[in-house]
N, C-alpha and C positions, 0 to 999 in steps of 0.2 A: 753514225758514221759516219765518213769525211769520205765525198762525192770523188768517185773514181771513174776516170774517162776511160769510153770504150775502144778496144784495141779493137784491130783488126784480127790481130794472131793470139794465141795462146803466152801469158805471160810464163817464167820460170820461175816466176817464187813461187814460196813455201806452201809444197802441196800437201801437210799435217792440217791447214786451216784455210781452206778457200776463200774463205771470204774476205783476205788479205789479195787471194786473184782476180786478176779483170775481170771482168762481161768480155765472154769468146763472140763477137757480132755475128764472128763467123758459123760458128755451131747454131748459134742461133738460126741463123738466117738456113742451113741446109734442117733445122728440125720445121722449121715452118714450108719448106719446098718438100714435091711428093715422096711420100715415105716418111719425112720426121713427123717428131711428137706433135705440133703446133697444127699441123695440114691434115693430117689425117680426126683430129679433136677437134678441128676448127670450128663447120658449121654445127654438131651434137653442141658442143659448148658456148656457141652462140645461142643456141636455142636455147640448153636448159640454163644457166649460168647468168646471161646478159640481163631478166628477168629477172633475176632475184634479186630484192633488195636489205632482207634481214644478215645476210653472211657474206662476207670476205671468199669468194672464192676464185683464186688464182691456179698459178703450172709454177715452180722450179725448175731451175735445171741440175744435172744432181751436184752442179756445188753451191745452190742454193739462190740462183739469180733468178729474179724474175723474170716471167716468160709472157703472164698474161693478167689481166686486170678486168674484174668486173664490177658492177655499178653501185655492187653490194659496200665492196672492198674500199672505191670511193667514196660512197656515206661517210663510214665511220670510221678511217680509218683520214682521211681528206686529203689522201692525192689522187693526182691524172693517172689519165694511164699514162700519157708521155715524162709524167716528172716522175714514176717509179719504174716502168719497166727497165732490163739492167741493172737494176740497184740490187740489193744483195739484201734478203728478207732480215736480216740481221738487224737492221734499219727501224725494227716495229721493237726490236726489246730494253730496257734501264739498259742501263751501263753496267750495273751489276753482275746483269747475267751476260750481256757476252763478256764481262772480263772473265767469266767463270766458264765462258768459252759452252752458253747452252744450247744456241740457237746449232751449231755443229754436231753438241751428242744427241738432238734434236733428230736429225737429218742421220746419222749414223744408225739410230733406235729404229725408225721408218727404217733405213736398207737392211738390216738386219732384222727384224720383225716381221715388214711392209708394211706396217701401220704401230702411228706412235698421237698422246691422246696426251694432252696439258690444259693448266688452267694456271693465266698468271698474268700479271701487270702488262700489259703492254704501252707503247708509244705512239701519239696521233702525229701529223705534220705539223702542228703546234704548240706540241711537247706537252699537252693534256697525257696525263692517264686510264686507260679504263681496263675495265677487268675482262679478260675473253677467255672466253675455250679456243682451247687449239685442236687441230686434226691433221696432221700431215700421213700423206698414205704413198708409196712405193712406187712410181710405175715403171715398168718392165715391159721389153719386147717378145715377140713370140717366141724368142733365143735366152731369156731368160737375162739378158742384158738389163741393166737400170738405166732408162733412161729420163728419168725428172722424176719430181712430187708432186703431187694435187694437195696442195694446202684448203682446210677449210677454215676459215675463222669466225666469233658469233659473239657480238660486245654482249657479255654480261654483267656489267654495270650496278646496273640495276635488280638485278636477282641478286647481285652478291650484296648489293646493303640494305638487300628486303631481308635475305636469307642472315646478315649481322646484325640489319635492325629486332630482328625476331628472335637471333641470341640473345641478343642482349636485352631485350623484354624478359625473353624465359629468365635468365640469368636474376636477373633485378626481382621479376618471380617471385623464384624460390629465390633470394639472400628476403625478399618481402617475408612470404610467407613467413618462412623460419623465422624471420624477427620481430613477426607481429605477437606481441603480447596479451593485446585483449582479446583476441578473438582463436578460439580452436580453429583450426583450420587443417583437416587433413581428409585420405583418400581410403574410402575404404571397396574390398574386392563386389565381385557382383554378388557375394552372398553375404556382404555386409561383414566381414570382416576388416579389420585395422590393418593400413596397408602406409601409412605415413604417418608420421606426430611433429608438429610443430612446437616453436616455446607457447606457445600462446596456449595450447590443447595441454602442454603439461603443466600450466601456473593455475590452468583453471581447477581440471581434472585431476592434479595430482600426481598421475602415473606419469614414469620415464617411456621413450618411445622404446627400452626392451622389455620393461613389464609390458606392455601393451601391445605391441603391433606384435597380430596374428590371433589377438582377443574378438568376438565378438560385438562390433558394438550394443548390441544388449546389455551389457555391463554398464553402460552410465544412467540404466533407464530404473524408477522404484520397481517394490513386485507387483504391486497392480498393472502398469500397462503392461510387465512381461507377459503374467499372467492371462492380457488379456489381447497378447499378442501386437502388440503394437508396431516393436518397431519394425518388425516384418509389414502390415501393413503401410506407415511409413515408402520402404523400399519400391515396395511395389507402385505405389503412386508417384513418387518418384520419376520411375522405371516410363509407369500407362503416361504422366501427364509431363514430365521431365522435369518437374519442379518440386516439392516439397519443403511447405513449410508451418508452423509450431512454435507455439510457446507453450511449457509448463515447465517439472519439477524433473532434475537429471538430481545423477546421484558421485561423489565425489569416492576416491576412493579411500576417506577417513571414514567415508558413510553418510556424510555431512550435503543435505539436499540445499541446491540451490535452483534460481527459477534461469529459466535459458528460454533465449530464441536461438530456432535450430534449423536449420536450410542445409533442405540435399537437392545436390543437383547429379541427374543421370548423364554420366560418360557415354558418349558412343565415336565407334572410329568409321573411316570412309565410306564403310561398307555401308553404316546402318547396328552395327553389334555392340550390344552392351558393354564395356567393358570394365565398367565400376560405376564406383557414387562419390563428388565435392560434399564433406561435410562439415560448413560452414555454425560454430556452437560459441554464445556470445552468452556470459555471465552480465544478468539481467537485474538479483535481485535492489543491488541499490537502484538504479534507473526505475525501475518500474516503482518503489517507494519514493523514489522523486519526481518520476511525472503524476501518481496519485496527490502530491504534496502537490503539483503545481498545475492539476486541475482543480481542485479545489480553489487554489491560490485563483486560477481564474475564476473561477463561479465568485468568491466574493468580493473581486473586482468588477465585474459585468456587473454585478449587482451594487456594489455601492454607491457609483454614480445615481440609478434609480434610486438609492432609497436615501440618497445622502442628508433628503430635508428631512425626512421622514426620522434618519439616525437620530438626525439633533436636538428635534421633536419627543421624540423619549428618552434617548439621555437625558432633557429637562425635565421630564415626565416620568423619570427615574431615581429624578432627585426632591421632584413633588413627592411624590408616591412615599419615599421615606421620613417627608418630613408630615404626611398628613400619619404617617403612621406612628409615630412618633412622640402625634398629637392626640391618636385615640387611649395610644400607650398609657398618658397622664388621666383619659378624661376616668370617670368615678362612678359618677351618675346618666342618666338618660338623656336629660335635659341638655348634659356638655358633650355630650356625642351626639344630639342634633344639631347644634350649633358648630358642629363642627361639618358637620354634615353640609349645612345647608350655606354657611361663609368661605369656607376654604374649601371641600369639595366641589361644591357645583361653582365658586369660581372656577379653578384647575381646572375643571372639564369644559366650562364652558355653556353653563345649565341654567332655562332659565326659570324651571319654574321645577317641582320634582315631591316627593314624600316619603317618610320613614316608615313600614308599616310592621308589625309583629303580630305573630300568630298570641293566642289567650290562651291561659292557662287549659282553657276547655280543646284547644287548637281546630272548634269548630270554627270561630273568630276569626280576623284578621282585623287589629286596634291598630287607626292609623297614632304614633306618636308623636305624628311633628311634620309638618309643612312647611315651605316657602314657594313664594314667588307665582300661587294661583289668580288668578280675577276673581274668580268666585269657587268658591270650595261648597257643596250642600253639604248637611251637618248629616245625610245618611250614608254618606262614604267615606265617613267617618269612624265606621263602626262594619265590617262589610261580613255577612255572611258565606261562609266557602261554598256553596252550591250555586251564587253568583256568578255570570257572566263577566269578567271582570279579568283586567293582562295579568294580575297580581296573584287571584287565585291558580291562571292558567300556567305561569312560575313558581307556584309552590306543588300545587299538582307534579310540573314536570322534573321539576329538579333544573331550566332551561331558561338561559334569560332569552328575551322577545326583543325583536328589533323593528323596529317600524323607518321607513327612509324617508315617507309619506303620510300625507292628512287620509289620504284616501285610503290607502291599502287600510290606516288602524281602525278607519272610523266604519270603513266594510267589514272586519272583523267583530268591531265589537259599536258597535252602533248607540249600545244606550253612555256612552262615557261622551259620546261625537260631539254634546252642546257643550262640558266642560273640559273641550280639551281642543275647543276650535282655533284658542288665536295661537297653538303649539303645531309648528307643520312636523317634527320626529319625534319621536319616543323609543326609549331601551327601558325596560324594565328587567334588573336580574334579581336573585334568589338572594339570602344571608343564607346563611349558615358556619354553625363550629358543633366541630367535632363531628362532622358527619350526618346532622341530622338540621334540618330545615328549621330555622325561626324567622325567619320574617321577608320581606321582599322592601328593595329601594326604588323605585321612579321616577324618568326622570326626562324632561322635556325641552326641546328649542324649539326657538321661534323657526330657526331653519330650517328646510328640508333635506334629506340629504344622512344617510348612515351613517352614525361613525367606522373607519377601518380597523382593519382587526385588529390594529397595535392599539388602536385608541379603546378597543372593547376589551382586548385584553388588560387595557389598567384600569381599564374601570370596576370589570370583576377583580381585580386583585385589590383595589380600594372596597369593595362590597363584601371582601373576605374580611378584610381589616375591619371594617362594619360591624358583620357577622360574630367576630371575637368579641368586642369591643364591647357589641349591646347585651349580648350573653354574660360578659364580665362583668356588667355594668347590673342585668337582673339579678346573677350574685348576688354581686355585690349588696344590693340592697334588700334582698330576702335575707341574705345575712347579719344584717343593717336589722329589719326586723325581727327578726329570730331572736337578735342578742335583748332588743327592746323587751319583749313577751315571751324569754329564757321563762318568766317567775309564773306564768299564767298555766301550766300544764305539760306535764311529761311528753309528751308529743308533739307539741309545740318545739322541747329543748334538743326532741330528735329531728327531727325536722331543720333546727337551727344547723346542730351538730352536719348533717348531711348537706343543708350549703355551704359551711365550712368546706367540705369535704370536694365539691362541689367547686367550691372559689378557687382549691386549691389547684384542683385541676386545670380551672379556668386561665388563673394566674402561671401553671408551668407548660400551657397553651401558648398563649402572651411570649410568656419569654424563648418557645419552641417557633412564633416568628421572626426574630430578628436571624436567629440561629438560621435558619430555613434559608436566611435573604442570603448570611454569609453563606453558605453551600449551593446557594443557585446560582448569584453570583460569580464565586470562583469556578464554578462546571462553566458561567458562558463565556468569563475569559479565560480557561482550559479549552473548549473549543474554536477560541479564535474572530471571536464575535466584534473585539476590540484591537484586535490588530495582531500581525504573526507572533507566535511566542515561543518562545528556545524552549528545549530539551530543559535546559539548569530551569525557566522557570513554568514547564509541565509539574516537575519536581515537588517546587514550592507550594501553587499552589493545590496538587496532590496532599501536602503538609498540611495546609489550611483546612482542608478539606477532614482530614482525619484526626485535626482539634476540633473542628467545629462539631465531628461527632461525635468525640467522648465528652465534649460539656452538654452537645444533647443527650448523651445520655446519661448526662447526671438527672436532667432533667426529666428523662422518661420516668428517670429510677422514682422521682415527686407523684410525675404523671401518674405511673403504678400502682403505685402505693395507695395514691387518693383511692384511683379506681379498685384496688383490693379491699380497701377498707370500707367503700361503700356498698362491694357487693357486683361493679359492672365490669368486672373483666370476664372476654365472649373466650372461648377456645373453641382451632379450629384442630379436631381431629384427627390424625390421619396416617397411613402406613409411613414411616420416616427410617431411608438409612440411616446410621450412624453414619459408615466414613464419611456420608456429604456434609454430615453438620460439621466431624471433626477436622476436612477441609476449608469448610469455611471458615469455620473459628482462628484456624492456625495460620490461618490469611492475613486475621486481622491482628491477632497475636505477635507473633510475629515482629514484623518490628519495634515494638514495643522491646521488647525481650533484649533481643539484641540492642538496643540504646543503652541498655542496663549491662551489656556484656555478658548476658542467661543463657548458658548453654540454655536451651529450649527440644526436649522429644516428643514426638507425640508417635502414639504405636494406636493405630485402627487397627477396628473389629475385626474388618472382612467387610466383604461383600454383597453377604446373606443374612448380615443381624440387622434388621429391624423391629425398633418400636413402634407403639400404638401412640402417637403423644402429638401437643401441636409444635411440630415441628420450630414457627418463632421463637417461642419461647422456650424451648428446649435449647434454643444457641445463646438465646440472655443468658440461660444460667449458668452456660461454660462460658459465655464473657464473662461473667460476675467474677467466678472464680476463679479464670486464669488473671484476671487484670489484677484479682488481690495477692496472687501468688507474685505478678511481678512487682506490683506495689511493695511487699514485704520481703520480698527476696535483693538481700545484696547483690553489688555489683559484681559481675566474676561468680556468683551463684549457679543452681539448676534447676530445673522446673519440668513436670511432667507432666503428658496428659494421654495416658493409657483406659484400653479394656478391658478393666479386671479381671470380671467374669462375664461370661453369657451363661446361666439353665436356661432352663425350660421355660420356666414363668418370667423371669428380669433380665436384666441387664446392669452390672455395674460394671461406671467410668468411677475413673480417680483422676482428682489430680494435685500435683504432689511436687514439692517445694525444699529447698533447702534453708529454708527462711529461721527465723533466731525462737520459732514458733512462740505457745499459749500455752498460757498457764493453766491447770484442770480445773481453777472456778470459774473459768472464764469462755469457758468451751461453747453453753451454750447460750451464756447473753452475748456472745455475736452476732448469734441469730433475731434479737430483740431488734426493734424499732429502735431509729436514733440513737442507737449506743456505738460506738468506736471504741473499740478495743484492741489498742496495739499490740501488735506481739513480743513488742522489748518494752509494753508497759510504760514506755517512761518518753515518746515520742506522738505529737498529733500529727496525724492523716489527714486526707482530703479526707473531703465526699460528704454525703448527708449520713452518712453508715443507715441504709435504708437496702443497701445491696444482698447481704446475704439476707436480712428477714424477705426482699421480694424475691428471693432463689428459692427460700423453703417452701412459702407458697405458694408459689405456681409450682415448683416437686410434685408436694400434697397434692396440688388441683388435678396434677395429671396420674395422680396413682401411683407417685412415687416419694421419697422420704431423699435428706441430703445429713450425712451426718459429718462430724469430722473428730480426727484425731491427729493427737500433736506430742511432738516431746520437746521439752524450753531448751536450746542451744543445738537441733537439729535440725526441727522443721516438721512441717503439719502435710496433712494428708488430707484431704476434702472427698464426700465420695455422694455418689448422683447415682440414685438406685431407679430404674424407668421400666415398668412393663413392658414385655415382649412384643411382637405385633402376633395375636391368634384370627385365624382365620372367622371373621361374625363377631367380630368381636364388637364392643360398643363403647362408648366412652366412659370412663369411672367417672364416678360422684366426688366432687368439686372436694379435696377435704379441706380443713385447718381455714373455712371460712374463705375459702376464693371460690 
């Protein structure tokens, strides 16, 4: 406001606006004289006010002119006493407040009520604004006459800024919480009932605020934790420690489960009383899977550098092993096999000397069938008694490889051969086996000390396995050739040759299984990520490769199984078998085949209590054969059923029905003959060796059961498998049908 000069006398200006009247110096002087307000309070004012720095404390006359000024007022309003005393107190107000007459309104209210309090913007000498708390108190003499006002002002700019910042922070936090979609953030009352609900909670848990507020938060937990009172435990722990964190399964509104990270924090008032809990939940289902993948990736990366050289060598050795396997597959005689072992095999593994040995027919002696690299090998080592303390005998007794990284270690255990093996510092002896039976051993020596690495030993053992199979195949082949030449000599020799032929067929089946197993093994290695990351589509492609490998392996198994059945070499592992488990297993394998041809496939189980006494694997084999035939002979869009038809006291009847073209009556028994294929339409050639049904019937009869078929041309066929029920104390049935 404009400065006004102090006048000796009162102005005759507008009485309704005291701020427009000049300061009455005479009145002020009287107030400072004896009996005046300034005089009476002067000493007290000086003592109480002048030391105050945080408050502006000063007196006003009845019209609002400043009579006194303390250091606090000077500190945060900027005026000295000489500059401000005599000025109207409206000088501290913004123009918009002066324009509305607010300073005069304050004085009137203070005069009327005795006191007026306000907060608002005020102006310093330099024109800057500050937020002030103002208290104006009316002062009256003993007669009640208004003699002036006491005005106390405090600078609250910092507090207001803090409060505004807090308000904005709380508002931002509220908006943040409400807008968060990846976290469920809500409040619970002290008893665990939901009090607030944000958008993330609605998205993750599917409840709207109206549906969930007021409900107990245990509604989000599976039955098991609820039964264990885990939600209540969480609240107790949060109340006790102030904080509780957990990960586990939670339930959405639709009943689906998700893996959640949960943080519960106890909330207390200023007195420490519990007022509720905050609960933050995040759906970690995808992150958990990603973390597991990341951990696996990290492990792989950490191992890659250390295994880089070994991996390169292993890759080369895998290729070499494939080449060696292919070479062994072409070998028909023992001489051919020993040549491959001592040239290609030994060169691959860096072997300086070694021997290939096989058990003789009596299995009491080990016959050296080939050797290479020895400087001097006495004749007595070419036929070794099984009782001698020799590495080869130890390997044949234990079925485990022997590895010596130093000559001292080897000679200490086998001193009898120390002289012969003196030039060689390390030795590996690996058993040779085929079809689960040990048939010989392969000894390998190097001039350098040191045991082979685990990878190298594994490759050696794989090579030895191929050698064993090739050796048995060669032995069987030579036996068959010999049997053919001597077939005319005697019936017994002819029978032996026939048995050798069956064994040769079995050996050939084994040989075919080897590359198929390699296909499955490499597909599995790739699927495990050994060659690098595998996408979901690639996982599916690998599974298709494995299924195809298993299908082809099944055909080979048919040949192998039939040769074993024909030779009487099938063993049965009888036990109590739950049919529902078998149904589940075969349905998982057949359902994709049926779906690929758009065949409607239905399975009706027997019930959990139906148990048969049979060989589980062979029962599955029978049902897979029947179901595979149903898929093969049912046209696209047809239907097929696996059902438990009857559960009797002594047996259980299982039916495999289809809507195929059917089988002619005169062919119903022929389809069970080996190497006979009868297409149900009798016009088309079908895949396979024609052994599936023959093998299935023989297996069923060997387990005390039976397979039969009924069929109608143009309608379909039903194959019936009957198996004995489990009876306490039952014994394995005598094999039927020559099995």
